[in-house]
C-alpha positions in Angstrom: -4.5 17.6 -60.0 -2.7 14.3 -60.0 -3.4 12.2 -56.9 -6.3 14.4 -56.0 -9.2 12.5 -54.4 -12.6 13.9 -55.0 -14.6 13.8 -51.8 -18.4 14.2 -51.6 -19.8 17.5 -50.4 -20.0 17.9 -46.7 -17.5 15.2 -46.0 -15.3 17.3 -43.6 -18.3 18.6 -41.7 -19.7 15.1 -41.1 -16.2 13.8 -40.3 -15.7 16.5 -37.6 -19.0 15.4 -36.1 -17.9 11.7 -36.2 -14.6 12.6 -34.6 -16.3 14.5 -31.8 -18.7 11.7 -31.1 -15.9 9.2 -31.1 -14.0 11.2 -28.5 -17.0 11.5 -26.3 -17.7 7.8 -26.6 -14.1 7.0 -25.5 -13.2 5.5 -28.8 -10.4 8.0 -29.5 -8.3 8.5 -26.4 -4.8 9.7 -25.5 -2.1 7.1 -25.7 -3.2 4.4 -23.3 -6.1 2.0 -22.9 -9.3 2.5 -24.9 -12.4 1.8 -22.7 -13.8 -0.6 -25.2 -11.0 -3.1 -24.6 -12.3 -4.0 -21.2 -15.9 -4.6 -22.2 -15.2 -8.3 -22.7 -14.5 -8.6 -19.0 -18.1 -8.1 -18.2 -18.7 -11.7 -19.1 -16.7 -12.6 -16.0 -19.0 -10.6 -13.7 -22.0 -12.5 -12.4 -25.3 -10.9 -11.4 -24.2 -11.0 -7.7 -20.8 -9.5 -8.5 -19.5 -6.1 -9.3 -16.5 -4.4 -10.8 -15.2 -1.0 -11.5 -12.0 0.1 -13.2 -10.8 3.7 -13.4 -8.0 5.1 -15.5 -5.3 7.3 -14.0 -7.0 10.3 -15.7 -10.4 9.4 -14.1 -12.1 7.8 -17.1 -14.3 4.9 -16.3 -12.9 1.9 -18.2 -15.3 -0.7 -16.9 -18.4 -0.6 -14.7 -20.5 -3.7 -14.0 -23.1 -3.5 -11.2 -20.9 -0.8 -9.8 -23.7 0.7 -7.6 -24.8 -2.6 -6.1 -23.9 -2.9 -2.4 -22.3 -6.2 -1.7 -20.4 -8.0 1.1 -16.8 -6.5 1.0 -15.0 -9.0 3.3 -11.5 -7.7 4.2 -11.2 -5.0 1.6 -13.2 -3.0 4.2 -10.0 -2.8 6.2 -8.8 -0.1 3.7 -11.7 2.1 5.0 -10.8 1.3 8.6 -7.2 2.3 7.9 -8.3 5.6 6.3 -10.5 6.4 9.3 -7.7 5.7 11.7 -5.3 7.9 9.7 -7.9 10.7 9.7 -8.7 10.6 13.4 -5.4 9.5 15.0 -2.8 10.8 12.4 -0.1 8.8 10.7 2.4 9.5 13.5 0.2 8.3 16.3 1.8 5.7 18.6 0.1 3.5 21.2 1.3 3.8 24.8 1.3 1.4 27.7 1.7 2.9 31.1 3.2 1.3 34.2 2.3 2.9 37.6 3.1 2.2 41.3 0.4 2.6 43.9 1.1 3.4 47.6 1.2 -0.4 48.3 4.0 -0.9 45.7 1.7 -2.8 43.4 2.6 -2.4 39.7 -0.3 -1.4 37.6 -0.2 -1.9 33.8 -2.7 0.3 31.9 -3.3 -0.7 28.3 -4.4 1.6 25.5 -5.3 -1.0 22.9 -1.8 -1.5 21.4 -2.4 -4.3 18.8 1.3 -4.9 18.4 2.1 -5.5 22.0 4.1 -8.7 21.4 6.8 -10.6 23.1 9.6 -8.5 21.7 8.0 -5.4 23.1 7.6 -7.0 26.5 11.3 -7.8 26.6 12.0 -4.1 25.8 9.7 -3.0 28.5 11.4 -5.2 31.1 14.8 -3.8 30.1 13.5 -0.3 30.4 11.8 -0.9 33.8 14.7 -2.7 35.5 16.7 0.4 36.2 13.6 2.1 37.6 12.1 -0.7 39.7 13.8 -3.3 41.9 10.6 -5.0 43.1 6.8 -4.8 43.3 4.0 -6.7 45.0 1.0 -7.5 42.9 0.8 -7.0 39.2 -2.5 -5.2 38.5 -4.0 -5.2 35.0 -6.0 -2.1 34.0 -8.0 -2.6 30.8 -10.6 0.0 31.5 -9.9 2.1 28.4 -12.1 -0.4 26.5 -15.5 -1.5 27.5 -15.7 -5.2 28.2 -16.8 -7.6 26.9 -16.5 -6.4 23.3 -18.7 -8.4 20.9 -17.8 -8.1 17.3 -20.4 -9.1 14.7 -19.1 -12.1 12.7 -16.6 -13.2 15.3 -17.4 -16.6 16.8 -16.1 -18.6 19.8 -14.2 -21.0 17.6 -10.5 -21.2 18.4 -9.3 -19.7 15.1 -6.9 -16.7 15.3 -9.3 -14.5 13.3 -11.8 -14.9 16.3 -9.4 -13.5 18.9 -11.1 -11.1 21.3 -10.3 -7.4 21.5 -9.3 -5.5 24.6 -7.3 -2.6 25.9 -4.5 -4.8 27.2 -3.6 -7.8 25.0 -0.4 -9.5 24.1 0.5 -11.5 21.0 -2.9 -11.0 19.5 -4.4 -13.1 22.3 -3.0 -16.2 20.8 -0.4 -18.8 21.7 1.5 -20.9 19.1 2.8 -24.3 20.3 3.9 -27.8 19.3 4.7 -31.1 21.0 8.3 -32.3 21.1 9.1 -35.7 22.6 5.7 -35.6 24.4 6.3 -32.2 25.9 4.5 -29.0 25.0 6.8 -26.2 23.8 6.4 -22.8 22.3 6.4 -22.6 18.5 7.8 -19.1 18.7 11.3 -18.7 20.2 10.6 -15.2 21.4 7.6 -16.3 23.5 8.1 -18.6 26.5 5.4 -21.2 27.1 4.2 -20.1 30.5 2.2 -22.3 32.9 -1.0 -20.3 32.4 -0.9 -20.9 28.6 0.1 -24.5 28.9 -3.0 -25.3 31.0 -5.2 -23.8 28.4 -3.5 -25.8 25.6 -3.9 -29.0 27.5 -7.6 -28.2 28.0 -7.9 -27.8 24.2 -6.7 -31.3 23.5 -4.5 -30.0 20.7 -0.9 -31.2 20.1 0.3 -28.4 17.9 -1.0 -25.2 16.3 -2.3 -22.0 17.9 -5.0 -21.4 20.5 -7.0 -18.3 21.2 -7.2 -16.9 24.7 -10.9 -16.3 25.2 -12.4 -13.3 27.0 -14.5 -15.8 29.0 -13.3 -15.5 32.6 -10.9 -12.8 31.3 -8.4 -15.4 30.1 -7.0 -13.1 27.5 -6.3 -10.4 30.1 -4.9 -12.8 32.6 -2.6 -14.3 30.0 -1.3 -10.8 29.2 -0.6 -10.3 32.9 1.2 -13.6 33.5 3.4 -13.1 30.4 4.3 -9.5 31.3 5.2 -10.7 34.8 7.4 -13.5 33.4 9.4 -11.0 31.3 9.7 -8.6 34.3 11.1 -11.4 36.5 13.4 -12.5 33.8 14.7 -9.0 33.6 15.7 -9.0 37.2 12.7 -7.3 38.8 11.5 -9.1 42.0 7.9 -9.9 42.8 6.1 -12.5 45.0 2.6 -11.1 44.6 -0.4 -12.1 42.5 -1.6 -11.2 39.1 -5.0 -9.5 39.3 -7.4 -7.2 37.5 -8.0 -3.7 38.8 -7.8 0.0 38.0 -5.1 2.7 38.3 -6.4 5.3 40.7 -5.5 8.7 39.3 -5.2 10.2 42.8 -2.6 7.8 44.1 -0.8 6.2 41.1 2.8 7.2 40.2 4.0 6.8 36.7 7.1 4.7 36.6 7.4 4.1 32.8 5.5 4.8 29.7 6.2 2.5 26.8 5.7 4.0 23.4 5.1 1.5 20.6 7.9 0.9 18.2 5.7 1.4 15.2 3.7 4.6 14.3 0.2 4.2 13.0 1.4 3.7 9.4 3.4 0.7 10.6 0.4 -0.7 12.4 -1.6 -0.3 9.2 1.1 -2.0 7.2 0.7 -5.1 9.5 -3.1 -4.8 9.3 -3.2 -4.8 5.5 -0.3 -7.2 4.8 -1.7 -9.9 7.1 -5.4 -9.0 6.9 -5.5 -9.0 10.7 -9.1 -8.8 12.0 -7.9 -8.2 15.6 -5.8 -5.1 14.5 -8.7 -3.8 12.5 -11.2 -3.8 15.4 -8.6 -2.6 17.9 -8.2 0.5 15.7 -12.0 0.8 15.4 -12.4 0.9 19.2 -9.5 3.3 19.7 -11.1 5.6 17.1 -14.3 5.4 19.2 -12.4 6.4 22.3 -10.6 9.2 20.6 -13.8 10.7 19.1 -16.5 10.0 21.7 -14.6 9.5 25.0 -13.8 6.5 27.3 -14.5 3.7 27.4 -13.8 2.8 23.8 -16.6 0.7 22.3 -17.1 -0.8 18.9 -20.3 1.2 18.4 -18.5 4.5 19.0 -15.8 3.5 16.5 -18.2 2.4 13.8 -20.2 5.7 14.2 -17.0 7.7 13.8 -16.0 5.7 10.7 -19.5 6.3 9.2 -19.1 10.0 10.0 -15.8 10.1 8.2 -17.1 8.2 5.2 -20.1 10.6 5.0 -18.4 13.9 5.7 -15.0 13.4 4.0 -15.7 10.8 1.3 -19.3 11.7 0.6 -20.5 8.1 1.3 -23.8 8.4 3.1 -25.3 4.9 2.6 -22.6 2.5 3.8 -23.7 -0.4 5.9 -21.0 -0.8 8.5 -21.1 -2.9 11.7 -17.4 -3.5 12.5 -14.0 -2.6 11.0 -12.4 -5.9 9.8 -14.9 -7.1 7.2 -15.6 -10.4 9.0 -19.3 -9.7 9.3 -21.6 -10.3 6.3 -23.7 -7.4 7.5 -21.2 -4.9 6.1 -22.1 -3.7 2.6 -20.3 -1.4 0.1 -20.5 -0.9 -3.6 -17.7 -0.9 -6.1 -18.2 2.8 -6.8 -18.2 3.5 -3.0 -15.0 1.4 -2.7 -13.5 3.6 -5.5 -14.0 6.7 -3.3 -12.1 4.9 -0.6 -9.3 4.0 -3.0 -9.1 7.6 -4.3 -8.6 8.9 -0.7 -6.1 6.1 0.2 -3.9 6.5 -2.9 -1.3 8.6 -1.1 -0.9 5.6 1.3 -1.0 2.8 -1.3 2.6 1.8 -0.4 1.1 0.4 2.8 -0.7 -2.3 0.8 0.7 -5.6 -0.2 2.6 -5.3 -3.5 2.9 -7.8 -6.3 4.6 -6.6 -9.5 2.8 -3.4 -10.4 -0.2 -4.1 -8.2 -0.9 -2.7 -4.8 -3.9 -4.5 -3.4 -6.1 -5.9 -0.6 -8.1 -9.1 -0.9 -11.1 -10.3 1.0 -12.3 -13.8 1.7 -15.3 -15.3 3.4 -17.2 -18.5 2.5 -18.7 -17.8 -0.9 -17.1 -14.3 -1.1 -14.0 -13.2 -2.9 -13.1 -9.5 -3.2 -10.0 -7.5 -4.4 -9.4 -3.8 -4.6 -6.4 -1.6 -5.2 -4.1 0.0 -7.8 -2.2 -1.0 -10.9 0.7 1.1 -11.9 0.4 2.5 -15.4 3.4 2.6 -17.8 2.4 6.2 -18.6 2.5 7.3 -14.9 -0.2 7.2 -12.2 -2.3 4.3 -11.3 -5.4 2.5 -12.4 -7.9 1.9 -9.6 -10.0 -1.3 -9.4 -12.6 -2.7 -7.1 -13.9 -6.2 -7.6 -16.5 -7.8 -5.4 -17.5 -11.4 -6.1 -20.4 -12.5 -4.1 -21.2 -15.6 -6.2 -20.2 -18.8 -4.4 -17.7 -20.8 -6.4 -16.3 -17.9 -8.3 -12.9 -16.3 -7.7 -11.2 -13.0 -8.7 -8.3 -14.7 -10.4 -9.5 -14.9 -14.0 -10.8 -11.4 -14.0 -7.5 -10.0 -12.5 -5.4 -11.9 -15.0 -7.4 -10.6 -17.9 -7.3 -7.1 -16.5 -3.6 -7.1 -16.1 -3.1 -8.3 -19.6 -5.1 -5.4 -21.0 -3.8 -2.6 -18.9 -0.5 -0.9 -19.8 
């Protein structure tokens, strides 16, 4: 027959075997990315690094040292967010209570709201003014958290990522300031520079920047009290009493006002992940501890609850976890374990920072660079990736650039 090509005996049988083998090897795949095209990226992964890339349909496109547990840095915050969503629920809101005792002292009882900022204090003052004409002392009740809270990896240096945690904190326990014409002024128009803070700034010797209110001598709690009192007085409520630390006696206190945070938990998590805020991460960890194991909230209780969630829900039994922000180098997670976290977090990926078709979280410590998240696929769904670089001097940039060029 014209055009007929004579083929050797057994050709089709052997071809079927080759086709099956090729499919099993990932060489023939549905429209999309063949696994082989990522193999070259392994040259960018050092012996102390790890990477894992998963296709939208679950195929492993790249695995390098994927089971080696490494320092995660701030990508650990994704697990903390998941644990909070699990135990508290996405609609959970922090509450701050205001009570009067029989002596007309106003008691502020904090519950760990990490976003209790100046704007919220102004709202509180406006809401209290119709309910309260005057009070004597302002009493600060921070008993829902154990004190002091010591976070592994947090030092006493005056950097914002070292801000202490507590049940009643304002403005992340920091004050931003500058010097204008030789005079200290607030660097944030919504936050007045009160006398208490100005004294701490002068003691620091700094002329501009941001100081941290330490938990030594309860400075962070006292600052919260003095700033709350300032807003209440500015709102027309009278007081000539002191600011002091105490407790709200359940038998004698009378609830005057309960402030519900403007943001539900999903909003708090957005702030946590967008700004990689260590303070928020460990506030959530301690609140998880209080919710699961009772008061007072402690870091140990929160870490134990997160470990239990990781084991019981995610099937991760060997995580090394000591706090919730990733600031400690004692934390350890593998790229494959991180992928379990990403799989569970995918319905909430919009809470992550977005850049083009990436939803991602980065992590940075000295000598550590990590990145994990999702890349939207042109065919629908998302690729998941986890990259942990624990080799000093290396970055995640080249790997990510190459990965994005290869994924469609």
